[in-house]
N, C-alpha and C positions, 0 to 999 in steps of 0.2 A: 731368592734365597729361601731355603726350607725353614719351616717353623721350628724354633728350638724346642727340645724335649728333654726330659730328665731321664737319665739312664742309671739303673742301679745294678751293681754286680756284687756277688758274694763269693769270696775265696774260701775254699774248703780247707782252711788252716786253723790251728788252735787260736790264732789271733782274731778269728771271726771278722775279717776285714770287710767293711761295707763302704763303697765309694759312691758319692753322689757327684755327678758332673753334668755340666750343661753342654750338650752336643750341638753341632751346627752353628757354633759361634764363629766369629771372624778368625781367620787363620792366624792373625797376629795377636790374638788374645793371650795375655800372659797368665800363667797358672798361679793361683793362690790356694794353699792347702791348709786346712786345720784338722785336728784329730779329736776324737772322744775316747775316753778310757773308762771302762766300767766292767763289772762282772757279767759276762755273757754266757757263762757256764757255772755249774756248781749251785750251792744253796741259795745264793743271792741273785740268781739269774733274773728274777722278776723285777727287782729294783734296778738292776743293771740295764735291763732292756728298756725300762721306762726312761732312764737317763739318756741312753742312746737315741731313743725316738724323739725326745724333746730337742736334742741337738739337731737331729735330721730336719724336723719341721722348721726350725729357725733358719738353717742353711737353705732349705728349699725356698723360703720366703725372700731370700736375698740374692738368689741367682741372677735374676734379671737386673737388679740394681748394680751388681758388680760387673755384669756384662756390659751395661751402658758406660761404665768407666773404662772398659777395655780389658777386663780380667775374667778368667774362668775360675770360679770358686768351687772347691771340692772338699769332701769330707772323707776321712778314713777312720774307722772305728776299731778299737783294739779291746780284746778280752783280757782283763787282769785277773780273772778267776776269783776275785775277792781276796787275793793273797799278796802280801808284800814280797814274799819270796818269788812268786811268779812275776810280780811287777818289776823286779830289778832288771832283768835282761830286756823286758819290754820297754822300760823307760830309757835304757841306753839305745835301743833301736830307734826310738822316736827322737831322742836328742841328737843322734848322729845323722838323721835325715834332714838336711838343711832346707828341704822344700816345705817342711811343716813349720808354720809361723805362729801357731797357737794351739792350745789344748783345753778342752773342757773335761773335767773329772778331777778326782775320781769320786766314787761313792763312799768307799771305806777311807777313814782317816789315815790308817796305816799305809795304804797305797798312795794317798795324796802326799804323805810325807816322803815316800820313796821318789815320787815324781818331782816334788819340789827340790830335793837334793840333787837329782840328776839334771834338772833343767836350769838350776841356778847359774852354773858357769857360762852357759851360752845365752842366758836371759830369755829363754823361751817362755812366752806368756802362758800362764795357766789360770783358769777361773774354776774354782771347785765348789761343790756343794757339801764337802766334808766339814765336820763341826769341831774337831779337837782344838782346844784353845791354843796349843803350842804352835800350830801351823802358821799363824801370822806373827810369831815372835822370833822368827829366824833371820829377819832382816832381808828376806827375799823380795827384791823390788819388782819381780816379775810374777809374784804370787798374790792372788786375790780370791775372795769368796763372796757368795751372794746370800748366804744364810747366816743366822745368828749362831755363835759358837756355843760349846757345851756349857761354859760358865753361865750363860744366860738361861739355858734350860734348867740347870741345877738350881738357880735362884727361884724359878717358877715352880719347880717340883718341890723344893723345900718349903716354900710358902704354902703350897696346896696340902702337903703332909701335915704341917704344923696346924693348919686350920682344921684338919680332920681329927687331930689328937688320937692317933692310933696306939699311943703308948710306946711299944718297942717294935722295931721292924728288922727285917733282913735286907741287906743290900747286896745284890748279886750282879757281877759283871760277866760278860761272855768271853773275857780274856783277850779282847781285841784292844788296839790303841783307842778306838772310839769308846768302847765300853768302860775301859779302865779310867779314861779321862772323865767321863760322866760321873761314875760312881765315886771316885776320889773327891771330885768337886762337891758332890752332894753330901758326903760324909762330913766334909769341912763346913758346909753351910749349916748342917744340923747340929754341929758341936755347940753345946751349951743351951740347946733348945729343950722343949718338953718331949721331943721325939728321940728316943734312945736307939742307937744302932746295936742290936743284940748280936748280930753276926755279919761279917763282911768277907766275901770271898768270890772266887771266879769259877765258872763252869763252862764247858764247851762240848764235852763228850756226853753220851747218854749215861755212862756210868757215873760221871760227876754229877749230872742232873739227878740221878736216882739217889745219890748220897745226900745231896742238899735237901731233897724232898723228904727223906727219912728224918733228917735233922729237924726240919721244920715241923714235921708231924709230932715228934717227941716234945719239942719245945712249946708247941701250941701257939706259935706266933701267928698273928692274923693279917699282917701286911708285909708285902715284899716290894722293894724297889728293884727293877731290872734295868740295867744299862747295857744295851747291846742290839744286835741285829735281829731281823724277823725270824731267821732260821732257828737260832738257839731259843729265842723268845717263844716261838710257837711250841717247840718241844718242851720247854719248861712249863708252860701253861697246861699243856696236855698231860704232863706227868703229875701236876698238882691235881688235875681233875680225875685222873686214873686212881690216885691215892685217896680220892673222896675228901680232899682238903678244901674247905671254903676259905680261900685266902684272897684278900684284895691285892691286886697287882697294879702298881704304877710303873709305867715304862717311859721310854724316850721315843724320839722320832724313828728309831730303828724298827719299831712295831707299827708305824704308821704306813702300812703297805698292804696291797692286795694279797701278797703271799702269806702274810701273817693271818689275815682274815680266813684264807682258805684252810690254813693249818688248824685253827682253833674253832672252826665252825661248830656251833652248838655248845661252846664252852667259854663264851666271852663275858659272862656275868662279872660285874665288879672289876672291870679293867679300864684304867685310865692312862693317859700318857701326855707328855709334853711333846710338842713338835714344832719344828721350824718350817714345815711344809704345809700341812693342813688341807682341808677340803677346798676344791677349786671354786666353790660357790662364794667363798669369802673374798675373792679377787675381782676387782672391777672389770677386768678385761677377760674374764674366764670364758665367757660365752663363745666368742669367736675361736679361741684356742681349743676349747672342748669339742666344738663342732668339727674343726679340722682334724683333730686327733682321732675322733670317732670314725670319721669318713676314711681316714688314711689307714688306721690299724684295726678297725671294727671292734674296738673295746674302749671303755671309758679311760680317760687320763687320770693320773694321780698327781699329787703335789710334787713328787720327785721329778716327773716329766716337765711340770711347769717351771720349776726352778732351774732345771737343766736348760730349758728354752731360754730363760732369762740370762743364765750364765753365758750362753752362746750369743745372745743379743749384745751383752756387754763386750764380749771378745770381738765380735764382728764390727761393733761400733768403733772400737779402737783400731781394728785392722783397716777399716775404711778411712778413718782420719789419718792413719799412717801412710796409706797409699796416696792420698791427696797431698799430704805434706811432702812426701819423698818424690812425688811426680814419677813414680815407678814402683817396682816391687820393693817394699821396705825391708830393712834388716830386722832381726828378732829384737834387738834393743829398741828400735823405733816403735815396734808394735807394743812391746811391754810398757814403754813410757806412755803411749797413747791409751792403752787399756786402763792403766792406773789413773789417768786423768779423765776417763770417760764420764759423761753426765747424761743419763737418760731420765727424762721427766716422768712423773706419775701421769696416769691417764685415767680419765673418768668417763670416757665415751664407750658405753656398753653396746652400742648399736653397730659401730663400724670397726673395720680391721686395721685402722691406722695406728693403733696404740703399739708402742715398741716393746713394752714389758707387760707382764701379767701381774707381778707381785708388787708393783709400785716403783717409785723413783730409785735409780741405782747410781751411786757414786761411791768411791772408795776413800778410806782414810790413808794416812801415810804408811800404815802397816798392811794395808790390803783388806781391812775389814769393811764391810758395807756400812755406810754412814748411818743408815737407819734400817733396822730389820724388826721382825716380830717373832714372838714365841706364843704359842697357843697351848692351853690345857684342854684336852679333849677327853671324852668318855665314850666307850662302846656300850651300847645297850644289848639286850638279849638277842636282838635280831641283827647284831653286828653293824648297826647304823651308828654314826658318830654325832655327838652333840658337843658344841664348844661351851666350856664352863668359865673360861677366863682368857683374856688376850692382853699381852703386854708388849709395849714398844721398847725396843732396845737401841740405844744410841752408842755408836762406836766410842765416843768420848767417855762413856760410863764404864767401859770394860777395862779391867785392870789385870 
């Protein structure tokens, strides 16, 4: 029998489909398919590609395991363009494909909301890295996430801002579901504190950014909180710099990305952010993952890739349990139930590749929140290197 090998194929379609499959398996091997959904075109292609790659690495590491059970595991990746509008027909396509038993994604909260609604009727399992608080409040038994929600980030951001005593601040959203959720939560957390919100609004286009920069210039405000993605965040920081405004910026994990760093190169002074991702060096099993990622893609991995990897580990852990329990190809309902009940332990072995997760133990609450997650407060220095200033553990039971 020929040695199994991994075959990759890329379809020249807007879906940017990438399939990973194990060839040379037994002819009787039953197919098991999962999908990833992320922006593979447009302004968020950097983070979307990181998500897809994290999923790919996890799938690759389990091909032989599923083959030994008599199954051919494969992955198909879809491009949501970072848009809930584009995601709607895509979500229906995935939901109607009965061969897909689980999904990892999306990156954008607005897209994850579209996926959640589309997958709920068939109970198609989904594990997301999106952070909007409302995503786990819909009663979707098939929906889970592996990162801390916006509410936890806003608590950390509000605490950091109050400690700094900036007086008054501007709070700016990028007009996405993600950005709106973060900024509204922050405004609520700051209510009654010593930090006053002098202006709150949303920007996404260059003209809107120009207007808010001019407003900030006239007002003399010294601190801005930005809730949103790296594309708008980078353009906003560059606009402040072009206007020669020395404004301190606190952001969210949307600007914890290589794309943001590329955009603001040379203009990163006095920028901090909260993140549910963080540098890989903080994770106990980052060494093996980082090495595999670098070898595979010839570039360093980010926290987005690491959490996408862990989301896939949780999904595949549930899929494997469902396969064993069903003694055959399981139903979507069986997979969703198994994913909700998955329990992956923490790992402190930094020398070997036996660890199942990168970010620690993974299990889910009754609403799909991770039982224990973390939020970091980070700061960029002038050389765009990051330094952690605070870390907070978040328990699912503490989230209201």
